[in-house]
N, C-alpha and C positions, 0 to 999 in steps of 0.2 A: 953629809954634804948639804950645804945651803941650797934649797930648791931654787933660788934665784941666781945662782952662779953661773949656769950655762948661758952662753952668749951666741946663739945661732946666727948664721950669716944673715945680713939684711934681706928681708923678703916681704912682699906685700900680702903673702897668703896668710890664711887664718892662723893667728897665734894659738898656742895651747891654752886651754882654760881649765882652772882648778875647779870649775863648777860643773863640769861634765859629770853626769851620774849623781849629782848632788840633790838629795830631796829637800823641799822646803821644811823648815822647822814646824812642828806642830805646837804652836804657841796659844796659850790662853791670854788673850789681849786684856781681859778684864783684870787679871791679876798682875799685869806688868806695871812697873811704875810709869806714870804719865811722861816722865822724861825719856824713857826708852820708847814709848809709843810715838813721841814726837821725832825721835831720831829715825825710827822705821818709816815714818811719813816722809821725812827728808831724804832718805835713802831711795825710796820709791820715786820721788821727784827726780833725784839725781840720775837715776837709771832712765827715766822717761826723757830727760833732757839728753842723755848720752845717745840713746837711739835715735832721737831727732836730729841731733848734731850730724850723725852720719846720713841720715836721710837728706839733710840740706846740702850735702855734697854733690848728689847727682845732677842737679839742675845748674850747678855753679861752675863746673869745670869739665873739660874733655880729657884731661890728663889720665892715661890708662893706669898708671901706677896709683895715683891718688884715689881713683875710683875703686880699684882692687883692694886697696888698703882700708877704705871706708866700708866696702861691702863685707870684708872679712871681720873687721872689728865690730861691725854692727851685729853681726850673728852672736858674738860673745855678749855684748850689751843687752841684746834681746833675751838671751838666756837669764841674765841677771834680773831683767825686769819681770820676767815670768815668775821667778822665784819670789820676788817681792810682792807680785800681784797674789800670789798664793798665800802669802802671810797676811796681807792687808785686805779686808774686804773693801768694796768700793766706798762705803760710808765712812771709813777711817782714813781715807787718802785725801790729798790736797784738794781744795775746792776749785783750783785753777788749772786744770789739765791742759786746756787749749793754750793759755798763756806760756806754759812750761814747754809745750811742743814747739810753739812759735819761736820761743827763746833759743831752744836747741838748734832749730834750723838756721837762725841767723848766725849762732856761734860756729856752726859748721860751714854754712854757705858762703859767708863773707870772707873768711881766710882762704877757702878753696878757690874762690874767684880771684883773689889777689895773687895767688900762685902757691906752689908746693912749699916753699919756705915758711910762708905764713901759716898754712894749714898744719904742717908737722909741728911748728913752734907752739901753736895753740893746743894741739892734741897733747904735746909733751908737758906743757905747763899745767893744763888742767888735770890730766891724769895724774900727774906727779902730786898735785894739790889733793886729789880725791884719795890718793893712797894714804896720805897723812890724815885726811878726815876720817877714813875708815879705821885708821890705827887709833884715833881718839875715841870713836864709837866703841871699838873693842875694849879699850880700857874702861870705858863707862859701863858697859855691859858686864864685864867681869866683876864690878863693884856692886851694881844695882840688880842685875838679872843674869847670873852666870849659867845660863842654859847652854849645855854643850853644842846643841844643834844650831842655835842662834850664833854662838861664837864661830862655828865652823863655816856658816854662810858669810858672815862678815869677813872672816879671814880669806875665804876663797875669792870673794869679790875684790878684796884689797890686793891679793896676789895678781889677779887678771889686770887690774888697773895699773899696777906697777910695770907689768910687762907691756901694756899698751904704750906707757910713757917711754919705755926703753926701745920699743919698735920705732916710735916717731923720732927719737933722738938718733938712732942709727941711720935712719934715712936722710936726715939733715942735722948733723952734729953742730953746725956753725951758722945759725940763721942770722940775717942781718938785724940791726938793732931795732928797726921799725917792726919786724916780726916778733922780736922779744917783747917790744913795748905792747903790741897787740896781745900777745899771750898774757902779759901782766894784766891788761885790763879784763881779759876773759876770766882769769883767776879771781880777780877782785869781784866781778859779777857773780861768779859761782859761789863765793863766800856770802855775798849778800843774799843770793837766791836760797841757799841752805838755811840761813837764818829766818827767811820769810816763810819757807816751806815747813818749818817746825810749828807754825801757828796758823797757817791758812791753807 
């Protein structure tokens, strides 16, 4: 049975995580292709932004459901970030951590301030895009660095992001066009951010 097929009732509680109990891969970064090292740096940045996105919600809304959603999903994203921190030593990470954290806080805080439809639309759009981004990384890793532990990490994170997108869609399946437009902008900025993170 497809692991993605169950559709639990809408809930702001913590979603299941495919990364529970997952050990970080033991990688020799010196032998990895440069392209894979760049992708790992981009993933570390992405998870940094994701944690900060949910951090940005707390001061932007008093909606209890949004706050519960953000807190529970943050726990999963924090687990992702710890895994990538274990893979990448500080000298191999992006040189712009403060900028990425600020970006994430804005990406979470602004839509939360505008209201739940905007927040859920941004989460759904960005997480769906991240699902595809991880899929492309997995395909690249299979070609250039087919380490089973690395592939398991990327696939587990991808599964979690897909579930996050579905959670957001279930909570607001028909956001207004303005919320969808904001989500489109957030996806565009995420795409630009990943490209930059590969190099700085």
